[in-house]
N, C-alpha and C positions, 0 to 999 in steps of 0.2 A: 643499735636498734634498727636503724634503717639501712639495710644492707645492699640494696640494689637501686641503681640510678640508670635509667635508659635515656640515651641521647638520640633524639630523632631530628637531625638538622636537614634531612633531605625529604623530598616528597611532600613538601609543605604546600598546601593548596589554599588559595585565598578566594573568598566569595566576592561577588561583584557588588551589586547595588545593596546598600544597607538601609534599614529604616531607623532614623534617628529620632530625636525628641524635639518638641516645638517650644520648649521652655529652657531658658539659659541656666547655667550652673549657679549654685548658691554663691553669694557675693563674698562669703568668708567661711571659715572652718567651724563656726559655732553651731551650724545646723546642716551638716552634710547629709547627703542621700547616698547610702552605701548598699552595694550588692555583694553577697558572699556566695561563692560557688566552690564546690568540692567534687572530687571523684568519688565513685562508689567503691568502697574497700570491703574486703572480707576478713583480713587479719585483725585481730583484737587491738594490737597497738596502733595500726593505721586508722581504725575506726575512732579510737580515742583522740588521735592527733587531729583528725578532721572535725570532730565534735568540739575540741578546744579552739580550733581555728574559727569555727562559727560563733561560739560563745564569746570569744574575745571581742568580736565586733557587735554582736547583738546586745552585749552588756552596755553599750553606749546609748541605748534607748532609755528614756524618750527624748533626750537632748538631740540625738541624731536619728534619722529614719533608716532602718536597716531591713533589707529583704534578704533572706537566706534561702538558698536552693541546694540543700545537701544532695550529693550524688548526681547533680545535673550535668557535670562534665563528662560523665560516663553513660548518660541516659540515651540509649539508642531508640527506644520507643517514642520518646518525645524529646528529641535532641535540642540542644541550645541553639537559638536563632538570634539574629540581630534584633528582633522584636523584644526578646528577653533583655538585651543590653540597652535597648532604647525604647522604653515603654512610652505610651502616649501621655502619661502624666509628667514626663520631663526627663532629662538626662540624669544619670548618676554622676555624683562627684567622684566616687571611688568604686572600683570593681576589684574585689579580692578573690584570688584563686588559690586553692590548696590542693596539691597532688602528692600522693605518697607512693604506694606500690603500683597502683593502676594508672595507666596513661589516659589522658583526656581523649575522647573519640575525635574522629576527623571533623565532624560538624562543629564541635566545641573549639577545636584548634583553629578552624577557619573563621568562626564567628569572633573569637577573642582577637585573633590576628587583625581582622578588618576593623574591629572596634579600636584597637590600639593605633592602627594606621590612620583611621579617619576621625579619631577623637570623638567617639560617642560618649565617653566619660572623660572627666578631667584627668584621672589617674588610674592606672592599673597596677595593683600590687600582687605580684606572682610569687607565692611561696611554692616553688616548682621543683620538687624533688625529682620528678620524672622528666624535667626539661621539655615539657610539651610545648611551651610557648617561647622557648629560647630562640628559634629561628626568626620570629617576628621581632623579638627584642634586638637581635643583632642587626636586622635590616633597618631598624629605626635610625641608626647612626652609621652611615655608610663609609666613614673614614677610619674604622677600626676592624681588626681581624682578631677574633677571640679564639683561644685554644684552651680546652679543659685540661687542667693539670691532674696529677694522680689523686684519686679520691682519698681523702685523709681519714684514717681510722682513729682508734682511741676512744676512750669513754669520756663523753661530756666536754669535748673541746668547744669552747664558746667562740662566737664571732665578736671581733673587737671593732668598735667604731673608728673609722678613719677621720680623725679630727682635722686633718689638713684639707679635706674636701670642702669646697665652698658651700656645699649643700648639707653639711653635718649639723648645722645649728639646730634644725628641727628635731634631731635625734639625740640632743644633749641629755635627755632624760633616760636614754637607753644606751649607755656607753658600752655595755656588754650585753650581748644577746645570746643566751644559752643555747647550745646546740649539741649535736652528737657526731654524726658521720656524714660528710658531705663533700662535694667537689669544690674546686676553686678555679677561676679562669685567669689566664695570663693575657697580657696585651691590653688591659683595661687602663685608660688614662687615670691619673691621680684623682682628679675632681669627680670622675664618674664612679670611683670606688667608694662604696659606703661602708662596707664591713669586710674584714679580712679574717682568715683563721688565726687564732691566737699563736699558733706555732709558726706562722709565716708573716711577721709584722713587716711594715714598710720601713726600710732604713731611714733614719732621720735626715740624712743629707742627700737623699736620692728621691727622684720622682718616679722611679721604676717600681711598679707594684708586683711583688712575687706571685700573688694570687688574690683574686677578688671573689668573695663568696656571695656578697649582696651588692648589686650594681644599680645605678640610676641613670636614666636618660631624661633630663629635664625637658619641659615643653619647648624651650628655645632651641633644642637640638634635635627634636623628634620629627622624623620624616620631612625634611626640608624639601620645598618645591624648587623649581628651576630658578626662582628669584631669591632663594635663601629664606623663605618664610616657612615657619613650622606648621605642619598640618596634623601631626600626630599628637597623641596624649603623652602625659608625663608617665614614665615607665619605671617600675622597680622590679628587679628580677633577683630572686634568691635561689641558690642551688640547694637550699636546706629547708626542711619543714619541721625538723625535730625540735625547734624552739617551742612547738606546741605539744611535745610528748609529755607523758604523765610526770616525768621527773623534772625536765627543764622548765615546764610551764609554770611550776610553782613560783619561780623567780621572775618569769617574764610576764605573768598575768597583769593585764591592764596597762602595761608599759608599751607593748608593741602597738596597740591601736592608738594610744595617745601620741606616740611619735609619728605615726603615719598620718594621723589627723593634722598634726602640726605642719607636716610637709605641704598641706594644701592651703595653709594660712599665708597672708601676704609676706613675701620675702622667702617663702619656702620653695623647694625645687618644683612643686606642682602649683604654685600660685599662678594666677593669670596675668601677672604684671608684665608690662612690655619688656622686650629684650633688644639688644643692639649687637650688630656684627659689622665687620668692615673687611674690605679687600682692595688690593691693587691689581690693575690690569694695564700693563704687564707688571710682573713682580721683579723684573731686572731691566734696567735701562742704562744708557750711556750718559755721561756728563752732558748736560744740555737737553737731554731727552725728557719726555713727558709720560707719565702714567696716570691713568684715571682712578681716582680714589672714590669708592662707593661705600657709603655708610648706610646700612639698612636698619631701620627701627621697626620691629615687629609688634603688632598689637597683642597677639596671643590669646585673645579673649573668645575666639569662636568655638563652635562645636558643630557636629553633624546632626541635622534634625531627622524627624521621623520619615521624611521623604527621601533621605539620602543626600540632602543638599547641605553643603557647608555654610553655616550662618556666621558671618564675621562678628567679632565683638564690637561693643559700642566704642565710638571715638573717645580718646583720652586727652584731657586738656593739660595745659601748662608743661608742654614738652620742652626740654632744654638739652642741647647737645653742645659740648665744647671740645674741639679737637686741636690740641697743640702739636704741631708737626715736629718731629725730631730733626735736629740739624743734620745736613744742610738743606733739607727739603723746604720748598716754597710753593705757594699757590701760583698757578699759571693761568690766571683768569678769575672770573667771578663764579663762585659756587652756585649751584642751583638745587632746588628741593621740590619734592612732590608732597611734602607735609603741608598742612593747611595753616595759613596765617603766620603770625609771628614775625620776627625780625631775623634775617639771615645776613651775617657779616662775613667779610673776607674779600680780598682782591689780589691781583697780581703782585708778587713780591712779598706778600705777608706770609707769616709762618703759623697762622692759626685761622680757624673758621669757627663760627658759632651760630647756633639757632636758639632763639629764646622766645617764650610765650606762644609757641605754636600748638596746634592740635594734631594728635596722631590719628589718622583716619582708621576706619575699621580694617581695611586691608593692609595697613602698614604704610610706610613711606620711605623715601631715600633722600640722602644728600649726596650730590655728586660734585666732584671738583677735579680739575686737572692739576696735577702736582708735578713739579719739575725738580730735577737734581741740577742746580745751576752749573753752567759750564765753568764758572769761576771756581767751583769746588771740585775740579777734576782731581786734585791731590787726594781727595777723600774716596776716590773710586778705587777701592781695593778688592772688590768682589764681595765683601762682607755686607750684610744687611743692616739697615737701621730699623728699629722697631717702633711702630706707631700704635699707641694704646689709648683707648678711652675707658676710664674707670667708671663702672656702673655705680650709681648712687652718689657720685661726686661730680663727674663731668657729664653724666647722663642721668637725668631725673625726669619724672612725670608726676602728675597729680595722683596717679594710680600706683606709685612706687615703681621699682624696676626689678628685673631678674638679676641674679647675682653675677652672671658671666660678664667679664669685661670684653671689650672689642679690641682685637689685636690684629695687626697686619704688618708684613715685613716688605721692605723695598731695598734692592741691591743695585750697585753701580759697578761696571767694569770699564777699564781704560781701553776702549776700542773705538774705531770709527763708528759714528752714529748717523745713519741715513734717515733724514726726515723728508717725507713726501706729503704734499698737499695739493689739492685741486679745488678750484672755485669756478663758478660760472657767473657771467655778468647779468644774465637774464633769469627771471623766475619762470617766465612762460614764453614760448615761441609758437607761432602758427606753424602748422604742417607745411613743409617746404621752405621754411625760413631758417636762417643760420643762428646757432648759439655759439657764444664765444667763451672758451675755457682758458684758464691759466693753470699750468702745472709747474710746481716748484719742487726741485730735487736738491737737497742741501746736505752737506756733511757737517753736522754740528758737534762732532766728536773732536778729541784732542789730537788724533792721529789721522793720517791719510787713509782713505778707503780705496781699495783696488778690486778689480774683477766685478764691478757693479754692472748689473743687467737691467735695462729699462725696456718695458713693453707697454705700449698704449695702442691696442688694436682698434680697428674700426668695426663696431658691431652693426647688426642689422638695423639698429635704430637710426643710422645715418646713411644718407645717400652719397655724400662726398665730404672729404676732410682735407684741409690744408693747414700747415703749421710753420712757425718760425721759432728759432732758438736763440737765446742770449745767455752769456756766462758772466759770472762775477767771482771774486775771491780767488783768482788764479786758476779757475776751471776753464776748460775749453769745450765748445760745442762740437760733437762729431760731424754734424751737418748744420748749416745755418737755416735751411728751409727745406720743405718737402711737401708731398701730398700722400694721403693715406695713412697707414699705421706708422707709429714711431717705434723703432726697434734698434736698441743699442746694446752691444756686447763689449765686455772688457773695459768699461768706463773707469777712469781714475778721478776721484774727487779729493783734492787736498783739504786739510782741516779748514773749515770756514768757506770752502768752495761751493758754488751752487750753479745749477742750470735752470732756466725758466723757459717753458714752451708756451707760446700763444697759439691756440687752436681755434679754427673756425670750422664748425661742423654743421652741415645742412641736414635738418630733420627729414627722415624718410617718410614721416607721417604714418607709421604703421602701428603706433600704440599711443596711449595717453601720456606716457612719460618716456624720456630718453636719457640714458645714462652713459657717461664717459668715464672709464676706469683706467687708471694707470697702476701697474704692478712693477715693483723694483726689488730685485734680489740684491742684498747688501754686500755681496762679495765677502771680503775678509772682515767686514764690520758687522753691525747689527742695525736693525730698524730702531728708530727712536721710540717706537711703541713697545719694543721688546719682542715682537712677534714677526716672523718672516714668512712670506715676502712682505715688503712695505706696500700697502695698498691704499689708494685714495680714489674716491669717486665723487662725482657731482651729477646731480640729476636735475633736469629741467622738465617742466610740464609742457606737453605738446597739446595744443588746442585744436580741435576741429573748428570749422567755421560755419556760422549760421548765415544763410542767405534767404532773402524773401523776394518774391516776384508777384506782380499783380496785373491782371488784365480784365478788361470788360468783355463779356461774352454776349451781351445783348447789343441792340442797335445804338448808333451814335445819338439818336434823338428818342425821346420818350414823352408821352403825354401824361398829364397828371392822372395818377391811378394805375399807370402801367408798371409792370415788373421790370426792374433793372438788375441784371445778373453780372456777378464778378467771379473770377477765379483767383484765389490767393494760394500760392505754393511756398511753404517754408521747408528748406532743405539743408542738408549737410553734404556738400559735394566732395568732402575730403575722405581719406581712409581712416580717420581717427574719430571715434565716437564722441559726441557731445554728451557728457554724463550728467550735467546739471539742468535744472528746469529752464524752459524757454517760455516767456510770456508773449502771447500773440494777441494783438488788439486791432480792431477796426471799428472805431467809434461811430461811423456814419456821419457824413457832413450834412449841413443844413440843405434841405431840398430832397432828402431821402428819408422815408419813414421806415419804422421797424418792419422786419420780415423774419426770415429764418435762414439757418445755415446748416450744411452737412459737411462731413469730413471723410476723406478716403486716404488710405496709406497708414503711416506711422502716427496715428491719432491718439493712441492711448485708449482709455476706457470711455471717453466722451466723444461721440461721433455726430451729434446734432444739437441744435439749440436755437434760441431766438436771438435776433440781432438787437443791439450791437454785439459784435464778436469780441469776447474776452475769455480766452482759455489759456491753460498752461500745459505745455507738453513736458513729459518727464525727462526728455532728452531726445537725441536723434542718433541712430547708429550710423556707421559709415555708409555714405551714398544713400541715406534714407531721406524720405520726404513725407510731408503731410499736405494734402491738397484740400482746401476749403472752397466750397461753392456757396456763394452768398446771393440771396434773392431779396432785394429791397423794393420798396414801393415809392414811385415818384410822388412827391408831396406837392400840394397846392402852393406851399410857401416857396417852392423852387421855380415857379413859372417864370420863364424868360431867362433863367440862369443857366450857366454852363457849370455843371457840378463835377468836381474832381474828388475822388475817393482815395484815401491813403490808409494803408495798413502798416503796422510796425511789428518787429520781432525783437525782444529784449532777452538775451541769454543771461543767466546768473553768473556773476563774476566767480572765477577769472575767465570763464568762457567769453568769447567775443564773436562778433559778426565777421564774415569773411573779409570785409574791408578793414578789419582791425578796430572797429568802433564798438562801443558798448551797446548801441542800438542801431538797427538798420530798418529802413522803410522802403515801401514801394507804392507807387500811385498808378491807377489805371487811367486810360484815356478818358477825357471828360465826356459827359452826356448832357445834351441840350434838352431841357424840360420845357415842353410847349403846353399851352392851354388845351383842354379837351375840346373836341368839335361840338358846336351847338346842336341841340336836338331838333328834328323836323317837326313843325306844328301840325296838328290834325285839322283838316278843313272843316269850317262851320257853314252850313247852308245859308244862302242869301235870301232876301225877301221875295225876289222874283222866283226863286226856286221853290219857296214855300207856297207862293200863289199858284204856280203851275201844278204843284202836287194837289192843292186844294181843288183846283178846277177839274183835275182828272177824277178826283173822288166824286165831285158833283155830277159830272157827265156819266160816270159809271152808275151812279144811283138812279139817274133819270132813265137810263137804258133798262135797268131792272124793272122799274115801274111800268114802262111801256110794254114790256114782254108780258107782265102779269095781266094788264088790261086786255091785251089781245086774246089771251087764253080764256078770259071770262066771257068774252062775246062769242 
C-alpha cells in the first residue's frame, strides 16, 4: 500500500527560541492533553490513513483532551509554529504526528525538532513513513548511529513487540501492531527497540537487533546536557504508518492510543519519574589508583514554557540511593552530595555508599565519591573491567517512583606503574608580595617501577620569585636537592612505592586576585593514577590587595567654638591587586566636634557627599585606586579647653585585609585645640553729664530762636 519512503537526514534546520507553556504536564495518564498533526495527502489510501490516525486519538475524548490539526504538517500558508506546540493554556502531554506520501514542510520539521529537543510536550509519537522527523530523533541520543535497512515488502507484515525491552510493559496490550510495507533500522540498542518486523525477530540469546521499526528514546536519555541531565522529550519513532490503513486498522483500533497513553503513566518510558546514571573518571586506573565515581539523579519533571524558558520539575522527596561497589573497589574518602537533606553514609575502606531520606532538587543532584582499586588487589589487575550497577526501583527509589533504566559504570585496572601527583598550599590567602608555601608530591603507587617520567612545574606570571627543595622516600632519588625558579626533570625513575616531595616557596607578583601553582607529570612507561595523562595537580591561593587609610587635619591647630574644623581622609589600595569586597569607612566624630558634612572624590562609588558622622561603604578598590573624603565639622562648646583627636577607620570584608595584615585599620589626624569664643564689645551708654550737656544745648538753642524773633518784631 505504502510504496515510497523518503529519508531526509540532511539539511535539517532547527529554530531558535520557542514559546512554551506556563502550566505543568498532567500528573498522570488519566487526563492527558494530546495534539494530533498530519500531512496533507491527495492519494485516497493516504487520506484514509491520516483520518484513522486522527480518529484513533480523538476517540479518547472526553477522558482526554485532544486537539487535531489535519494537514498542518504540510500547511505553507499557515505553517506549524512553536505557539501551536506550546499554547498559552499549557503544554501538551503528547504530540502525535502522521506522515504518509507527503513530507512535512520545513517549518513543521523545525518546530517539531525543537519541541522534541526542548521538551515542549512530555512525549512525541511520530508515525513517520516519510522520516521527516528522523534526524531529530537520532540527535536525541548521541551514542548511537542508525542505518536504514532494506525496505521490507510483502503484504501485511506486522510489527512485533520486543518484550525484552525494559519499556515494553506499557505496550503489553499491543503485542502485535499490524502494518504493511516499511523500513527498519540497524544499530538500535535492545532496550530502545520497541517493535521489529515479524520477519526479522531478535535472536533469543543475542542483544543484537536485526532491525527496529519502532524505537523509543525515554526522557532519561533524551538530549542530555553537559551534566548528563535530560532536556528533551520522550520520543517514539516508527518507520511505518500503515497500522492506520483501512485493512490493518481494523485490528489496531483503540489499542494503539491505549498503549501510548500507558507509556506516559508512572513507570512508563514517558513518565516524569526520576532517573539515575553513573560514571567513572577515569575508567581505567592502576592498582592503588583512584577514580571519581559520579552518580547523577535527574528530576525529569521540567518542561519549556511559553517564553522559551525551561521550568524544572518540583522537588521529589524520599530519595534513596544504595551503591554496592564490586570487589575489589573501595571508597577512598567520604562521599559528598548535592542532594538536599537526608543521611549520606560511606567512608574510606568501605565497599558501599548510601543516601536515604533526601530530597531530589528540581535541577537534579549528584553523589560523588573517590573510589580506589587497592594496591593489595594488584593480582586482580588484568585489564578487565568490574561492573558497578545500581538497580532502579530497588537500590534507587523516590516518592515519585523511578525510571526503568539502571545505572551502570565500568572500571578497569592494568598492572603498570601508577604515578600519583598532588599539590597543596599552606595558606588560603596571601598579601600581594608575600610568599605562599606549596608541597608537591610525586609517587609511584603501582606494583612496578616507572621510568621515563617527566616533571614540569613552571613559574607563571603569578609569581615574582620561586625557590624549592626536594626530598625522596621509598628508594627514589632527587635529581637536585634544591633550586630556584622552575622545576624541570626528564627521565626520572620511580621504583614501586617511591616518592619525591618538593617544598616550594613562591612570592606573589600581586598581578591578580588569585595565584596558581601547577605541576604536570608525564608518567613515562606507566600511567597517571587518575587514568588521564599528563598527571596534573594545582593549588590556588587567594592574593589580597591591601586597604590603607590616612588622615590629616587641613584647618588650623586651634579653633574657637563655632569654627569649622576640616579633615582629609584617604582610603587607598596601593597594591596591583583589586580589593573586590566591600570596605566600611567610618569617622564617628569625637566629643568636642559637632555634625557637619563630607564630600568624596576619586573611587567613591555612587555616594559622593553626606552629613557627618561619616559612615559609608565602598564596593571595593581597584589597583592603586583611592577615595578621598573631605570632612567639615563644627567645634562644639562642649569641647572648650580640650585637645580633640579625630580617628577614622577602614574595615574591609573578609578575607580582604588592611595593608598591615589586620582586619581593620585606622588613622588619626593631629589634634585641634578648641578655645572659647571672643567676648562681644559692649555698646556705650551716655552718662548723666552727657545728657545734661545735651539738654543745655537745646535750651540755649531755644533761647536764641526767641531772641531773633523779638528783634524782627521791633
